[in-house]
PyMOL Python script that loads the backbone (N, CA, C, O; Angstrom):
from pymol import cmd

cmd.read_pdbstr("""\
ATOM      1  N   MET A   1     133.093  78.833 115.422  1.00  0.00           N
ATOM      2  CA  MET A   1     133.501  78.376 116.741  1.00  0.00           C
ATOM      3  C   MET A   1     132.826  79.201 117.828  1.00  0.00           C
ATOM      4  O   MET A   1     132.458  78.675 118.878  1.00  0.00           O
ATOM      5  N   ASP A   2     132.665  80.508 117.569  1.00  0.00           N
ATOM      6  CA  ASP A   2     132.042  81.361 118.575  1.00  0.00           C
ATOM      7  C   ASP A   2     130.581  80.993 118.789  1.00  0.00           C
ATOM      8  O   ASP A   2     130.072  81.103 119.905  1.00  0.00           O
ATOM      9  N   ASN A   3     129.904  80.557 117.733  1.00  0.00           N
ATOM     10  CA  ASN A   3     128.503  80.174 117.849  1.00  0.00           C
ATOM     11  C   ASN A   3     128.311  78.946 118.724  1.00  0.00           C
ATOM     12  O   ASN A   3     127.278  78.794 119.376  1.00  0.00           O
ATOM     13  N   LEU A   4     129.314  78.069 118.736  1.00  0.00           N
ATOM     14  CA  LEU A   4     129.223  76.872 119.570  1.00  0.00           C
ATOM     15  C   LEU A   4     129.258  77.209 121.052  1.00  0.00           C
ATOM     16  O   LEU A   4     128.791  76.423 121.877  1.00  0.00           O
ATOM     17  N   ILE A   5     129.799  78.349 121.395  1.00  0.00           N
ATOM     18  CA  ILE A   5     129.841  78.794 122.784  1.00  0.00           C
ATOM     19  C   ILE A   5     128.671  79.729 123.082  1.00  0.00           C
ATOM     20  O   ILE A   5     128.063  79.651 124.150  1.00  0.00           O
ATOM     21  N   LEU A   6     128.363  80.600 122.147  1.00  0.00           N
ATOM     22  CA  LEU A   6     127.351  81.629 122.362  1.00  0.00           C
ATOM     23  C   LEU A   6     125.933  81.061 122.467  1.00  0.00           C
ATOM     24  O   LEU A   6     125.169  81.475 123.339  1.00  0.00           O
ATOM     25  N   VAL A   7     125.582  80.141 121.609  1.00  0.00           N
ATOM     26  CA  VAL A   7     124.216  79.596 121.588  1.00  0.00           C
ATOM     27  C   VAL A   7     123.873  78.872 122.893  1.00  0.00           C
ATOM     28  O   VAL A   7     122.816  79.148 123.460  1.00  0.00           O
ATOM     29  N   PRO A   8     124.704  77.967 123.393  1.00  0.00           N
ATOM     30  CA  PRO A   8     124.350  77.315 124.668  1.00  0.00           C
ATOM     31  C   PRO A   8     124.284  78.297 125.844  1.00  0.00           C
ATOM     32  O   PRO A   8     123.448  78.135 126.734  1.00  0.00           O
ATOM     33  N   VAL A   9     125.143  79.298 125.857  1.00  0.00           N
ATOM     34  CA  VAL A   9     125.116  80.285 126.939  1.00  0.00           C
ATOM     35  C   VAL A   9     123.809  81.076 126.893  1.00  0.00           C
ATOM     36  O   VAL A   9     123.194  81.310 127.933  1.00  0.00           O
ATOM     37  N   LEU A  10     123.382  81.487 125.703  1.00  0.00           N
ATOM     38  CA  LEU A  10     122.109  82.199 125.571  1.00  0.00           C
ATOM     39  C   LEU A  10     120.934  81.313 125.957  1.00  0.00           C
ATOM     40  O   LEU A  10     119.996  81.783 126.601  1.00  0.00           O
ATOM     41  N   LEU A  11     120.968  80.060 125.580  1.00  0.00           N
ATOM     42  CA  LEU A  11     119.891  79.143 125.949  1.00  0.00           C
ATOM     43  C   LEU A  11     119.817  78.937 127.461  1.00  0.00           C
ATOM     44  O   LEU A  11     118.724  78.819 128.014  1.00  0.00           O
ATOM     45  N   ILE A  12     120.942  78.894 128.117  1.00  0.00           N
ATOM     46  CA  ILE A  12     120.969  78.758 129.571  1.00  0.00           C
ATOM     47  C   ILE A  12     120.391  80.006 130.236  1.00  0.00           C
ATOM     48  O   ILE A  12     119.603  79.901 131.176  1.00  0.00           O
ATOM     49  N   ILE A  13     120.780  81.185 129.751  1.00  0.00           N
ATOM     50  CA  ILE A  13     120.272  82.433 130.316  1.00  0.00           C
ATOM     51  C   ILE A  13     118.762  82.542 130.118  1.00  0.00           C
ATOM     52  O   ILE A  13     118.043  82.907 131.048  1.00  0.00           O
ATOM     53  N   ILE A  14     118.279  82.233 128.928  1.00  0.00           N
ATOM     54  CA  ILE A  14     116.843  82.284 128.656  1.00  0.00           C
ATOM     55  C   ILE A  14     116.107  81.239 129.501  1.00  0.00           C
ATOM     56  O   ILE A  14     115.014  81.504 130.000  1.00  0.00           O
ATOM     57  N   GLY A  15     116.694  80.079 129.659  1.00  0.00           N
ATOM     58  CA  GLY A  15     116.089  79.034 130.489  1.00  0.00           C
ATOM     59  C   GLY A  15     115.938  79.462 131.932  1.00  0.00           C
ATOM     60  O   GLY A  15     114.901  79.214 132.547  1.00  0.00           O
ATOM     61  N   PHE A  16     116.963  80.104 132.485  1.00  0.00           N
ATOM     62  CA  PHE A  16     116.876  80.595 133.861  1.00  0.00           C
ATOM     63  C   PHE A  16     115.814  81.686 133.994  1.00  0.00           C
ATOM     64  O   PHE A  16     115.105  81.737 134.999  1.00  0.00           O
ATOM     65  N   ALA A  17     115.697  82.556 132.995  1.00  0.00           N
ATOM     66  CA  ALA A  17     114.693  83.621 133.033  1.00  0.00           C
ATOM     67  C   ALA A  17     113.284  83.034 132.988  1.00  0.00           C
ATOM     68  O   ALA A  17     112.405  83.465 133.735  1.00  0.00           O
ATOM     69  N   VAL A  18     113.072  82.066 132.125  1.00  0.00           N
ATOM     70  CA  VAL A  18     111.753  81.428 132.035  1.00  0.00           C
ATOM     71  C   VAL A  18     111.427  80.705 133.343  1.00  0.00           C
ATOM     72  O   VAL A  18     110.291  80.762 133.814  1.00  0.00           O
ATOM     73  N   PHE A  19     112.391  80.044 133.916  1.00  0.00           N
ATOM     74  CA  PHE A  19     112.176  79.334 135.181  1.00  0.00           C
ATOM     75  C   PHE A  19     111.854  80.308 136.310  1.00  0.00           C
ATOM     76  O   PHE A  19     111.016  80.011 137.162  1.00  0.00           O
ATOM     77  N   ALA A  20     112.509  81.463 136.324  1.00  0.00           N
ATOM     78  CA  ALA A  20     112.235  82.471 137.360  1.00  0.00           C
ATOM     79  C   ALA A  20     110.814  83.008 137.241  1.00  0.00           C
ATOM     80  O   ALA A  20     110.135  83.193 138.251  1.00  0.00           O
ATOM     81  N   VAL A  21     110.364  83.258 136.023  1.00  0.00           N
ATOM     82  CA  VAL A  21     108.990  83.729 135.813  1.00  0.00           C
ATOM     83  C   VAL A  21     108.000  82.643 136.225  1.00  0.00           C
ATOM     84  O   VAL A  21     107.009  82.931 136.895  1.00  0.00           O
ATOM     85  N   TYR A  22     108.257  81.420 135.837  1.00  0.00           N
ATOM     86  CA  TYR A  22     107.381  80.294 136.202  1.00  0.00           C
ATOM     87  C   TYR A  22     107.287  80.152 137.716  1.00  0.00           C
ATOM     88  O   TYR A  22     106.193  79.995 138.258  1.00  0.00           O
ATOM     89  N   ARG A  23     108.418  80.205 138.395  1.00  0.00           N
ATOM     90  CA  ARG A  23     108.431  80.045 139.848  1.00  0.00           C
ATOM     91  C   ARG A  23     107.705  81.191 140.543  1.00  0.00           C
ATOM     92  O   ARG A  23     107.001  80.975 141.530  1.00  0.00           O
ATOM     93  N   SER A  24     107.875  82.413 140.028  1.00  0.00           N
ATOM     94  CA  SER A  24     107.187  83.562 140.615  1.00  0.00           C
ATOM     95  C   SER A  24     105.681  83.465 140.426  1.00  0.00           C
ATOM     96  O   SER A  24     104.920  83.730 141.357  1.00  0.00           O
ATOM     97  N   LYS A  25     105.249  83.091 139.240  1.00  0.00           N
ATOM     98  CA  LYS A  25     103.818  82.951 138.980  1.00  0.00           C
ATOM     99  C   LYS A  25     103.212  81.819 139.805  1.00  0.00           C
ATOM    100  O   LYS A  25     102.087  81.939 140.291  1.00  0.00           O
ATOM    101  N   LYS A  26     103.947  80.730 139.963  1.00  0.00           N
ATOM    102  CA  LYS A  26     103.445  79.595 140.729  1.00  0.00           C
ATOM    103  C   LYS A  26     103.304  79.945 142.202  1.00  0.00           C
ATOM    104  O   LYS A  26     102.431  79.406 142.883  1.00  0.00           O
ATOM    105  N   SER A  27     104.155  80.847 142.706  1.00  0.00           N
ATOM    106  CA  SER A  27     104.065  81.240 144.112  1.00  0.00           C
ATOM    107  C   SER A  27     102.972  82.267 144.348  1.00  0.00           C
ATOM    108  O   SER A  27     102.690  82.610 145.496  1.00  0.00           O
ATOM    109  N   GLY A  28     102.342  82.772 143.273  1.00  0.00           N
ATOM    110  CA  GLY A  28     101.204  83.660 143.424  1.00  0.00           C
ATOM    111  C   GLY A  28     101.495  85.131 143.268  1.00  0.00           C
ATOM    112  O   GLY A  28     100.618  85.953 143.534  1.00  0.00           O
ATOM    113  N   LYS A  29     102.686  85.499 142.849  1.00  0.00           N
ATOM    114  CA  LYS A  29     103.007  86.908 142.654  1.00  0.00           C
ATOM    115  C   LYS A  29     102.268  87.444 141.445  1.00  0.00           C
ATOM    116  O   LYS A  29     102.234  86.805 140.393  1.00  0.00           O
ATOM    117  N   LYS A  30     101.674  88.622 141.594  1.00  0.00           N
ATOM    118  CA  LYS A  30     100.926  89.234 140.497  1.00  0.00           C
ATOM    119  C   LYS A  30     101.836  90.076 139.619  1.00  0.00           C
ATOM    120  O   LYS A  30     101.719  90.037 138.394  1.00  0.00           O
ATOM    121  N   CYS A  31     102.741  90.836 140.222  1.00  0.00           N
ATOM    122  CA  CYS A  31     103.626  91.747 139.484  1.00  0.00           C
ATOM    123  C   CYS A  31     105.062  91.250 139.608  1.00  0.00           C
ATOM    124  O   CYS A  31     105.754  91.563 140.577  1.00  0.00           O
ATOM    125  N   ILE A  32     105.496  90.490 138.642  1.00  0.00           N
ATOM    126  CA  ILE A  32     106.826  89.897 138.718  1.00  0.00           C
ATOM    127  C   ILE A  32     107.917  90.963 138.610  1.00  0.00           C
ATOM    128  O   ILE A  32     108.925  90.893 139.313  1.00  0.00           O
ATOM    129  N   GLY A  33     107.719  91.942 137.737  1.00  0.00           N
ATOM    130  CA  GLY A  33     108.736  92.949 137.508  1.00  0.00           C
ATOM    131  C   GLY A  33     108.671  94.133 138.446  1.00  0.00           C
ATOM    132  O   GLY A  33     109.460  95.067 138.310  1.00  0.00           O
ATOM    133  N   CYS A  34     107.755  94.119 139.389  1.00  0.00           N
ATOM    134  CA  CYS A  34     107.582  95.256 140.294  1.00  0.00           C
ATOM    135  C   CYS A  34     108.753  95.332 141.269  1.00  0.00           C
ATOM    136  O   CYS A  34     109.016  94.361 141.979  1.00  0.00           O
ATOM    137  N   PRO A  35     109.465  96.460 141.322  1.00  0.00           N
ATOM    138  CA  PRO A  35     110.598  96.564 142.248  1.00  0.00           C
ATOM    139  C   PRO A  35     110.159  96.566 143.710  1.00  0.00           C
ATOM    140  O   PRO A  35     110.969  96.284 144.593  1.00  0.00           O
ATOM    141  N   GLU A  36     108.914  96.873 143.977  1.00  0.00           N
ATOM    142  CA  GLU A  36     108.393  96.872 145.346  1.00  0.00           C
ATOM    143  C   GLU A  36     107.936  95.476 145.765  1.00  0.00           C
ATOM    144  O   GLU A  36     107.536  95.270 146.911  1.00  0.00           O
ATOM    145  N   GLY A  37     107.993  94.541 144.861  1.00  0.00           N
ATOM    146  CA  GLY A  37     107.557  93.189 145.172  1.00  0.00           C
ATOM    147  C   GLY A  37     106.055  93.052 145.265  1.00  0.00           C
ATOM    148  O   GLY A  37     105.553  92.140 145.922  1.00  0.00           O
ATOM    149  N   GLY A  38     105.327  93.951 144.613  1.00  0.00           N
ATOM    150  CA  GLY A  38     103.874  93.890 144.644  1.00  0.00           C
ATOM    151  C   GLY A  38     103.261  94.597 145.837  1.00  0.00           C
ATOM    152  O   GLY A  38     102.054  94.500 146.061  1.00  0.00           O
ATOM    153  N   ASN A  39     104.079  95.312 146.611  1.00  0.00           N
ATOM    154  CA  ASN A  39     103.580  96.003 147.795  1.00  0.00           C
ATOM    155  C   ASN A  39     103.402  97.496 147.587  1.00  0.00           C
ATOM    156  O   ASN A  39     103.165  98.228 148.548  1.00  0.00           O
ATOM    157  N   CYS A  40     103.510  97.959 146.354  1.00  0.00           N
ATOM    158  CA  CYS A  40     103.372  99.392 146.098  1.00  0.00           C
ATOM    159  C   CYS A  40     101.896  99.787 146.097  1.00  0.00           C
ATOM    160  O   CYS A  40     101.023  98.919 146.087  1.00  0.00           O
ATOM    161  N   ALA A  41     101.614 101.076 146.108  1.00  0.00           N
ATOM    162  CA  ALA A  41     100.235 101.555 146.163  1.00  0.00           C
ATOM    163  C   ALA A  41      99.455 101.166 144.915  1.00  0.00           C
ATOM    164  O   ALA A  41      98.274 100.829 145.002  1.00  0.00           O
ATOM    165  N   ALA A  42     100.095 101.209 143.773  1.00  0.00           N
ATOM    166  CA  ALA A  42      99.408 100.848 142.528  1.00  0.00           C
ATOM    167  C   ALA A  42      99.038  99.370 142.517  1.00  0.00           C
ATOM    168  O   ALA A  42      97.974  98.999 142.022  1.00  0.00           O
ATOM    169  N   CYS A  43      99.898  98.541 143.052  1.00  0.00           N
ATOM    170  CA  CYS A  43      99.599  97.113 143.094  1.00  0.00           C
ATOM    171  C   CYS A  43      98.510  96.824 144.114  1.00  0.00           C
ATOM    172  O   CYS A  43      97.698  95.919 143.916  1.00  0.00           O
ATOM    173  N   SER A  44      98.485  97.580 145.196  1.00  0.00           N
ATOM    174  CA  SER A  44      97.443  97.391 146.197  1.00  0.00           C
ATOM    175  C   SER A  44      96.087  97.795 145.641  1.00  0.00           C
ATOM    176  O   SER A  44      95.071  97.169 145.946  1.00  0.00           O
ATOM    177  N   ALA A  45      96.073  98.849 144.818  1.00  0.00           N
ATOM    178  CA  ALA A  45      94.827  99.301 144.201  1.00  0.00           C
ATOM    179  C   ALA A  45      94.491  98.468 142.970  1.00  0.00           C
ATOM    180  O   ALA A  45      93.398  98.585 142.416  1.00  0.00           O
ATOM    181  N   ARG A  46      95.420  97.634 142.548  1.00  0.00           N
ATOM    182  CA  ARG A  46      95.281  96.742 141.392  1.00  0.00           C
ATOM    183  C   ARG A  46      95.066  97.519 140.101  1.00  0.00           C
ATOM    184  O   ARG A  46      94.428  97.020 139.174  1.00  0.00           O
ATOM    185  N   ASP A  47      95.598  98.749 140.034  1.00  0.00           N
ATOM    186  CA  ASP A  47      95.473  99.548 138.819  1.00  0.00           C
ATOM    187  C   ASP A  47      96.580  99.213 137.825  1.00  0.00           C
ATOM    188  O   ASP A  47      96.313  98.949 136.653  1.00  0.00           O
ATOM    189  N   ALA A  48      97.814  99.224 138.298  1.00  0.00           N
ATOM    190  CA  ALA A  48      98.947  99.052 137.404  1.00  0.00           C
ATOM    191  C   ALA A  48      99.207  97.586 137.071  1.00  0.00           C
ATOM    192  O   ALA A  48      99.881  97.283 136.087  1.00  0.00           O
ATOM    193  N   CYS A  49      98.679  96.686 137.878  1.00  0.00           N
ATOM    194  CA  CYS A  49      99.017  95.279 137.702  1.00  0.00           C
ATOM    195  C   CYS A  49      98.029  94.522 136.831  1.00  0.00           C
ATOM    196  O   CYS A  49      98.210  93.328 136.594  1.00  0.00           O
ATOM    197  N   LYS A  50      97.012  95.176 136.358  1.00  0.00           N
ATOM    198  CA  LYS A  50      96.023  94.477 135.562  1.00  0.00           C
ATOM    199  C   LYS A  50      96.593  93.916 134.276  1.00  0.00           C
ATOM    200  O   LYS A  50      96.080  92.929 133.750  1.00  0.00           O
ATOM    201  N   GLN A  51      97.645  94.532 133.763  1.00  0.00           N
ATOM    202  CA  GLN A  51      98.232  94.029 132.534  1.00  0.00           C
ATOM    203  C   GLN A  51      98.942  92.702 132.739  1.00  0.00           C
ATOM    204  O   GLN A  51      99.161  91.966 131.777  1.00  0.00           O
ATOM    205  N   TYR A  52      99.305  92.382 133.980  1.00  0.00           N
ATOM    206  CA  TYR A  52     100.006  91.134 134.244  1.00  0.00           C
ATOM    207  C   TYR A  52      99.076  90.002 134.632  1.00  0.00           C
ATOM    208  O   TYR A  52      99.485  88.842 134.634  1.00  0.00           O
ATOM    209  N   GLU A  53      97.828  90.318 134.962  1.00  0.00           N
ATOM    210  CA  GLU A  53      96.897  89.282 135.356  1.00  0.00           C
ATOM    211  C   GLU A  53      96.385  88.547 134.130  1.00  0.00           C
ATOM    212  O   GLU A  53      96.375  89.082 133.022  1.00  0.00           O
ATOM    213  N   GLN A  54      95.968  87.330 134.347  1.00  0.00           N
ATOM    214  CA  GLN A  54      95.455  86.528 133.242  1.00  0.00           C
ATOM    215  C   GLN A  54      93.957  86.515 133.244  1.00  0.00           C
ATOM    216  O   GLN A  54      93.343  85.887 132.382  1.00  0.00           O
TER     217      GLN A  54
END
""", "prot")
cmd.dss("prot")
cmd.show_as("cartoon", "prot")
cmd.util.cbc("prot")
cmd.orient("prot")
């Protein structure tokens, strides 16, 4: 019975996370997880954000 509640809740949470990443990438953000929002010195120098670029 617990699985019938747990699985849909996890799928909803994962779905929202995937949608947030998709929306951020579509808007042009390079560093999604950056707490500075991509405005930090490392992101400006493009040193730390190279791992997120495609």
